[in-house]
N, C-alpha and C positions, 0 to 999 in steps of 0.2 A: 202630262209631260212638263218638265220644268225647263226654264230658259236661263242660260248663263250669259250674263253681260260682262264683257271684259272692258274695264275702264280704269284710268289712273288720273288723279288730279294733275300730275306732271304734264299731261297732254295739253293742258291749257297754257303752259309756259313756253311752248314753241312759238316764239315771237317773230312774226313775219312783217311787222311794221305797220304803220298807220295806212289804212285804205286798202290793204291787201285782202282779196276775197277769201282766202283760206285762213281764217282767223279763229280764235278760241271760242267766240260766241256761237260758232256752228255746233260745238259739242254741248254747250250749256242749253241751247235750244232743243236739242234732241233729248237731253236728260230731263229737262223741265216737262216736256210733253209726256214722256214715259212715266214720270213720277205722278202725273195727274191722273193716271188710270187707276182702276180699282182692283187690279190683279197683282199688286205688289208682292203678295205671298208666293207667287209662282215664279218670281225672279230671284236669281242669285247673282249678286254683284261680286266680281273677283278682280283683284289686281293681277296683272300679267307679270311674267318674268321678263328680264331683259335678254333679248336674243344675243347669243355669243357671236364673235367674229367667225368661229368655225361654222356656225349655223348659216350666217350670211354668205359665206363662201360657197354654199351650195348653189347660189344663183348669181353672185356678184364676184368681180375680181378683187383681189387684195388691194390693188391700187385704188379702186373706186372707194372701198371702205376707208382706207387710210386718208384719202384726200378729203372726205367729209369730216373725218375726225380732226384732221389738221386745221381746216378752216374754222371749225367750231372752237377748237382749243385756242385759236388765235383771236377769238372774240366774235366770230361770225362774219357774214358777208353774203355774197351771191354765188351760188353754185351754177346758176343759169340766170338770165335776165328776169325770169318770173319765179325763181326759186330761192328765196332768201333763207338764211339760217341764223340763229343766234348762238351764243356760247353753249347753251344747254341742248341744242337741237339734236346733236348726235346721240346723246344718252336717251333723249325722249324717243327718237326714232327706233332705238333698240327695243324700247318697251312696246312701241307700236307694232313692230314686227313680231315681237315675242307674244303679243296678244293673239295674233292670227295663228301662230304655232300652237299656243295653249288651247285654242279651240278644238284641236284634233282630239285631245284626250277627253274633252267634255262630250264630243260626238260619240266616242267609244263608250262613254258611260250611259248613253241614251238621251243626252240633252242636246237641244239645239243651242246655237251660239250666235250672239250679236256682238260684234266688236265695235266699240265706239272709241276710235283712236285717231290720232293725227300725229305726224303728217301722213297723208295718203300714200299709195304706192304704185298704182297701175301704169304710170308713165315711166317709172324708173327702169332704165336699161341695165344690161349686165355691167356696163362700165361708165354709166352716165346718169346723173340726176337731172330731172326735167319736169315741167308741168306741175310744180308744187311737191313732187314726189322724190324721196331720198332712196328708199329701198323697196323692192318689189314684193309687197306683203302677200298678195294672193299666190303668186308663183312660188314664193318661199314656203307657204303653207302646203301647197300641192306637192312639192318635192319632198317636204318633210313627212307628209302623210304616207307616202309610198314606202316609208321605212317601217310602217306598221304591218304586221303579218296579216291583218284582216282587210287591208286596203291595197288593192291591186290596180284600180283605175279611178282617176279623179277627173271630174269635169268642172271647169270654171265658167260661170255665166257672168258676163260683165254688162250690166244694164246702165252703167254710167253713160251720159250723153256724148262723152269723148271716147274714142277708141283707146283701148289699153295696149298701146304699142309695146311697152316694156314687158307686160305679162306674156303677150303673144310671142315675142322674140325669144323669151327665155324657155317657153314650153313647146315651141313649134316642132322641135326635133325629138320630142319624147313621145313614144308610141302609147304610153300609159296615161298621158294627160291630154284632155280635150278642152278646147277653148271656143266659146261662142260669144259674140259681141253684137249688141244693137247700139248704133251710134249715129249721130248726125253726120252727114257726109255730102260734099267735102267740108271739112272742118278740122280744127286742131285735133291731133298733131299731123294730119295729112295722110295717115295710114288707115288700113282697115277696108281695103277694097275687096270685092268678092273673089278676086283671083288669088288672094292670099289664103291658101288652104292647108299649109303645113306639109311636112315631109310624109306624113302618114294619113293625109286627109283628116287630120284631127283638129283643124281650124275651120270655123264657120263665121264669116263676117256678114252682117246684115246692115248695109249702109241705108240710112233713112234720109229722105228729103226734109229740109226744114219746114216746119209748119204741120207736120203729121200729128194727128190726134189719136185719141184712145181707140176708136173703132178699127182704124187701119193698123195701128200698132199691135193690138191684140190678135189680129189675124196673122201678122208676122210671127208673133209669139207662138200661137197655137199650131200654125202650119210648119214653121221652121225651127224655132228655138226648142220647143217642147219635144218635138220628134228627134232632133239632134241629140238632146240630152238623154232621152229615153233609149235611143239606139246605142249610145256610148256605154250603156250598162255601168254606170258609175257606182263605186262603193262609197264615194263621198262627193257631194255637190258643194262647191264654194261659190258664193255670190259676191262679186265686186259691186257693192251697192252704192253707186252714186245716185243722188236724187236730183241731179241737175237737168234731167229730162222733164221735170215738172214745168208746167206752163208759166209759173211765176219766176223761174230762175233767170237772173240777169245776164248770164254768160252764154245762153244757148237759146234755141228756137224750136224745141219740141214741146208739144202741148199735152203732156200726160197729167194725171191727177194722182192723189194719194191712193185712190181706189185701184189704179192700175198696178201699183207696186204690191198692194194687198193681193190682187188677183194672181199675179205671177208667183208670189210666195205660196199661196194656197195650192196652186197647180203643181208647183215643184215638190211640195210635201206629198203629193200623190206618188211621186217617183221614189223619194227617200223621206222617211218620217222625221229625220233630223237634218237640219241645214246649218252650214257655217256661213254666216253673212257678216261682211265687214264694210264699214263706211269708206267710201271713196270721196267723190265730189258732192256738190250741192251747195248753193250759195245764197239762197233766199231762206232766211231764218224760220219764217213761219212754215214754209213748205218743208223744210228739214224736219221740224217737229211733227207735222202732220204725217209725213211719209214714214218716219221712224216708228211712230205709234201704230200706224196701219200695219206695218210689217210685224212688229212685236205682238200685236193682237192675234195674228195668224199663228205665230210660233207657240203661243201659250194655250191655244184652243184644245 
């Protein structure tokens, strides 16, 4: 099985300013680690298309799309206190969203997909950017996937250490999309309690106490996450792959290792032989490299 990696050098040009944790070095750390491996002949690197406004309107309001475009066209600024954009950020975000959508066709060809893009997306609401995120990439990919004749049910697993409020709110009323999240709680953005279950019981939130380590986390994964995904009978599994639950991450307090992300990837491949995995958070560069490489190794076995 081959692995398609969607990436574009423009992703490095989303300028968030000095000292911002969501920076271009995150992607170069991932790429450097992957390129150090000896299975390069099993990787196909592709440039993504730019998502159209029509595609974005599947999950966002026209006003939201236009407001980001206007701020970027004016030279950039802050969409939210923690979400800066530069002049080029709108066009770059279109490529980021497009990469997740493009992953669907690769899945249909029998390839797994790893999207190395920025800005990330799981905090972006229908009508609001927040948490470093402009457009809701995972939700957009899920909604787009349902237009394929061979995809009737999609499950999103968000293992980022922060709850994907935007993804959840966009998909919670869709009976054909399931969402499960493991995340530190209480923590930013303040959502993701167990009582949030969706209109069709299609949402499963697993709040984690800070300090949790590999043994307890894997038990939650095996007993809750894996069973939820298996029972949802997905035609497609999308993973919002934030690596900020790693023990070295400076913005959170969950103590996972690269082996834990490898373990989850391996187990999920038991349910579906191809996975669509896209980068969300993760702010320790060494951890990003280690975790990305551990996931890619499972996808090319």
